[in-house]
C-alpha positions as CSV (number, residue, x, y, z in Angstrom):
1,X,37.8,-7.3,63.0
2,X,39.7,-10.4,63.9
3,X,39.0,-11.8,67.4
4,X,41.1,-14.3,69.3
5,X,39.9,-16.0,72.5
6,X,42.8,-17.6,74.4
7,X,42.4,-20.1,77.3
8,X,45.2,-20.7,79.7
9,X,45.5,-22.9,82.8
10,X,48.3,-21.8,85.1
11,X,50.2,-23.8,87.7
12,X,48.8,-22.9,91.1
13,X,52.1,-21.5,92.4
14,X,52.6,-19.3,89.3
15,X,49.4,-17.2,89.4
16,X,50.9,-14.0,90.7
17,X,53.9,-14.1,88.3
18,X,51.6,-14.9,85.4
19,X,49.3,-12.0,86.1
20,X,52.3,-9.6,86.4
21,X,53.8,-10.8,83.1
22,X,50.4,-10.7,81.4
23,X,49.6,-7.2,82.5
24,X,52.9,-6.0,81.1
25,X,52.3,-7.7,77.8
26,X,48.7,-6.4,77.6
27,X,49.9,-2.8,78.3
28,X,52.4,-3.0,75.5
29,X,49.9,-4.7,73.2
30,X,47.5,-1.9,73.5
31,X,50.1,0.4,72.1
32,X,50.1,-1.5,68.8
33,X,48.1,0.2,66.1
34,X,46.4,-3.0,65.0
35,X,45.1,-3.9,68.5
36,X,41.6,-2.8,69.3
37,X,41.2,-4.5,72.7
38,X,43.2,-6.8,74.9
39,X,41.1,-8.1,77.7
40,X,42.3,-10.5,80.4
41,X,39.9,-12.4,82.6
42,X,40.5,-14.7,85.6
43,X,38.0,-17.4,86.5
44,X,36.1,-16.6,89.7
45,X,36.1,-20.2,91.1
46,X,39.4,-21.4,89.6
47,X,41.9,-18.5,89.9
48,X,44.4,-20.5,87.9
49,X,42.2,-20.3,84.8
50,X,42.5,-17.3,82.5
51,X,40.9,-16.2,79.3
52,X,42.1,-13.4,77.0
53,X,39.9,-11.7,74.4
54,X,42.2,-10.1,71.9
55,X,40.6,-7.9,69.2
56,X,42.7,-6.9,66.2
57,X,41.8,-4.8,63.1
58,X,43.0,-7.6,60.8
59,X,44.4,-11.1,60.9
60,X,47.7,-9.6,59.8
61,X,47.7,-7.4,62.9
62,X,47.3,-10.5,65.1
63,X,50.3,-12.1,63.3
64,X,52.4,-9.0,63.7
65,X,51.5,-9.0,67.4
66,X,53.0,-12.4,67.9
67,X,56.3,-11.1,66.4
68,X,56.7,-8.2,68.9
69,X,59.4,-8.2,71.5
70,X,56.9,-7.8,74.3
71,X,54.9,-10.9,73.2
72,X,58.1,-13.0,72.8
73,X,59.2,-11.9,76.3
74,X,55.8,-12.8,77.7
75,X,55.9,-16.2,76.0
76,X,59.3,-17.0,77.5
77,X,58.1,-16.0,81.0
78,X,54.5,-17.3,80.9
79,X,54.7,-20.6,79.0
80,X,56.7,-22.4,81.7
81,X,53.9,-21.3,84.2
82,X,51.2,-23.1,82.1
83,X,49.8,-26.5,82.9
84,X,49.5,-27.2,79.2
85,X,49.9,-25.2,76.0
86,X,47.3,-22.4,75.6
87,X,44.3,-22.9,73.3
88,X,43.0,-20.4,70.8
89,X,39.6,-19.9,69.2
90,X,39.1,-17.5,66.3
91,X,35.9,-15.4,65.9
92,X,34.6,-12.9,63.5
93,X,32.5,-10.0,64.6
94,X,28.7,-10.1,64.0
95,X,27.5,-7.2,66.1
96,X,28.3,-4.3,66.8
């Protein structure tokens, strides 16, 4: 599997809109055959801080995800809400 951890800091006044757009993107992402999981986390003490854990079957599936209409729509909506560009860290699965 191919695992992507995404960290995003959202502008304080944009949290609700960001969550709404992100839920829509995640719901559509989970319909993609190459997506295993698409988890969204909000920091408990800093509600403007989010983390996504995206698990794909292959690296190619992750690339194809970024080409979908729903991801492009999310990017157009969510990127202006971010304090700075999101960061990504790539992992490979050890266990299970």
